[in-house]
Each structure stands twice: as structure tokens, then as C-alpha cells.
N, C-alpha and C positions, 0 to 999 in steps of 0.2 A: 592459372592453367591447368588443362587437365593430364592425368600420367598416362590414362586409359589410352591404349591403342585405337585409331580410327584410320579406316581408308576409304578414299570413295566418296567425293561430293560432287555435285553438278551446281554453278552460278549463273543465272541468267542475267546479263549486267545491260543495263543502258548504253554503256560505251566504254572508252579503252579506261580511263578515268576511274568507272566506278567496277569495272575489273581488277584495276590492279589494288583498290580501297578494300574489296572486297574478299581477295583473295588472301590479302596480308593479313586480312584479320583471322583466317579460318588457322591459315600456317600458325600464327600466333597463339590462338590458343588452343589446336586441336593437334599440333604438329608435336612431334618427337624431337630431343635434343640428339643426334648421333653426331660420331668422328668419321668422317668419308677417307677414301684412301689415302688423302695427301695430309692426312693429319688436321682436318680445317673442321672446327666445329659448325653444325649447321642445324638449325630447327627446320624438319621436314615435314610434308603433309602428303600422303602417296596418292597418287591418281587423282588430282585436281581436275575435270572438267569447267570450261569455261566458254559459256557461248555469248557471243557479243552482238546485242541485235542491230549496232550502228557504231561501226569503227571512223566516221565520219568527224563526228561532233565530242568535241571535248577529249583529243587524243592528247594530251599533255598534260599529266593530274601535276596538283599544284606544289607537290613536295618531292617530286622525283629532282635529281641533280639536272636531268640532260634539260638541254636547250633545243629551242627551234632549229638553231644551226647546227647543231649536233646531229639531230635525227635527222636534218635532212640529207648532210652527208652518210649515215648511217644507211638510209634508204637509198640513196644513190648507189651506194656499192652492192648493197643487194640487189637491185633490178640490174645493175649493167653487168654484173661481175668482175668489176677492176679490182685489183690489189695493189692500190699505190703504193700502200706504205709496208709492201714485202711480206704481209703475214703471213704463218704456216698457211692458213684457209681462209678463206671466207667463206661465209654461205652463198653469197651473190657467185663465187668460182665452181662452188660446187655444183650451185642450179643452172648456170648459162655456161660450164664447161666440166662438165661430168667425167672426172677421169681423163679429159684432156681428149674429150671425144664425144660428147655430147650436151648439147643447148635443151633440156631439159623444161626450159619455158618455152621457146618456139615450141615445142613437141608438143608441150600441153595447150598452147594456142591452136594450132593446128587440128589436134583432135577436137578440141570443143567448136572448131570450125567446120569440123566434119560431122559430127554429130555430136548435137545440143546437149542427146543424155547420156552421155558416153560417162564410162565409168571409171574409165582407165588416164584420165589426166592427173597424173599422180608425178612427183619430181622427190627424189630422195636427195640425202647427201651423204652419207657411210657410204665408203670406198672401202669394202673389207679386206682387199691386198693392203690397202695404207692403210689403214685406220684400227686393224689388230695387230700394229707393230711399232705405232707411236706413241707417243702422251697427250698431245692436243688433237681432241676427236671432237666431232661435230656434238651440240646438245638437240641442234636442232634437227630432227630428223626425217621428217617427210611433210610436205605439202601437196596435198589432195587439193584439186579443185572439180565443183560441179555445176553445173548447170540447173536448176530447177526454181518455177514459178516465175520465170524470164527474168530471172540474176543469178551471178555465178556468185557461188558460198565458198569462202577455203576453210578446211581442218587442217591443222599442223599439230603434229605429233610432238614431244619434246622427250627425250630420255632421262635429261635435269636440267631443271630450270631455275637459274637464280630470281628468283620472282623480287627481290629485293631491289636488286641494280640493276638486272638486265629488261624485265619484265616490258616495259613502257616505251624501252627501244624498240625489241621486238616485234610488238603491236603496231607501232608508228610505223617500222619498217614493211611490214604485214601487208598493214594499211593499203600503204602507196603500192606493194608488188602487186596486191588484187586491183585496186584499178586500173594499174596498167595490162593486165590480163584482161580485164573486162574491156577496156577503152579498146586492144586489140581484137578482139571477140566480135563488140558490137553489142554489149547486154549492158545491164547496170551492174555495180558491184554489190554484193548484199552484206551475209554475216560472217563473222571469221569465229572459228572454236578452238579455242586452245586444249590439249590434252596433255598434262604434265604429270608423267609419270613418277617424277622427282621433284615436290613444289617446295622449295625451301629459301632460309635466308639465312645468310653468313654471319656468324656474329661478329663482324665489324659492323653490322646495319641492326644490329640488335638494339641498341637504343634508340634509332630514328623509328624504327618499325613499330615499338613499344609505346612511342610517343603517339605515333600516326594512330596506332589501334586504340588508345586512352582518347584522344580526340572523335573516334567514330562511335566509342560508345559512352 
């Protein structure tokens, strides 16, 4: 492992599984160990950008603890905005009922239907009057949809990204969300790009990640 500080990498991945394994490899071999504000140790790589060319094949990595049933439930919650388990917040809730006022996904769909070249089909999850005062705040901050070359593509920004534990679920859910938006707009779903400002692995996942990376290399 390298001690030299490095920031910024771009991965062009074939699918979600490829993205996860290659991202873990970069974090493990080029990240720095820090203690976060909650006292947890993480290995972190800053500003990791991953372009997933086909998010619809090989969606579930072999080494993840997530199974299809749990992933489908996660995706359903993301798209519907339901909060059946009464979490402090869900991404779906923020996207479909932002500040208990706006369905941003419906806005995105209408915007793309009205103007296929729009640069305004953007949804955010951060609510300043709420999130500056609470402990549990969204990690996924922004979802941006653009139609180019006959397909709708999704770019997602994470301020903080648990790559070891959450990335496979995040991307499975986002692939389903992109399919939903594309279906409503009447175009094909395209690529997904994630920008992870803090792409990290928690210390309780280090043994798992080390074994995975040894297998890759």
C-alpha cells in the first residue's frame, strides 16, 4: 500500500460488478487511512469517478453481501419514495417528496419530455434547513439526467460513499431508477457515472476488501 497522497481517478467500467472491484482496488492500494468525525477508521480515496458503460449486465458482484431480494427492495424504496421502516430519511423520500413539497423525479421526467436536450433535469437530496441540524444526512447528494445520442444517462454525486458496503446496492437502485425514468420519457437507458468525493472502506470491511483485491491482482 502506498503512503503518498493521491487525489482523483477515472474508471471506465463495463458493468456494476467491474466498477465495484476496480474501485475497491484503487481505494485499497492508493487510499489513505483516516479517522472520521464519528471516530471510525476508513481507508479513503478522494474524487473517484466511475463511468459504467452497461449497468444492466452483471449487476450483483459475487463477493457482495447483498442478494437480489434485498436489492429489489432497496430499488423499490428508491423509486417509490416509500419509508415503510420509518427511517429518519430515505433517498426515495427526498427524491419523490423533497421537503414534503416536490416530486423531483416527476419534474425530471416532465423536463426531459418537454426538452430532450435539457440540462435542468436534476434532483437533489440535501435540504439545508434540515440537514444542517441533524446527524443523519444524505450521502448521495445529486442525480442528474441527460438525453444524449438517443439515450438518457445518469450522473450521481456522493459527498461520502461507503464503497465496500453500499456501492453495489446504490448502483443497483440507480440502474432501476434510470430504467424507470427512461421508460417514462420513452428512450433507452444509457450509462451511469458516479462521482464519489470520499470513496472509502470502513475498517470492519478491510479483511474482506484485502482478500478481494488479492484475488484481483
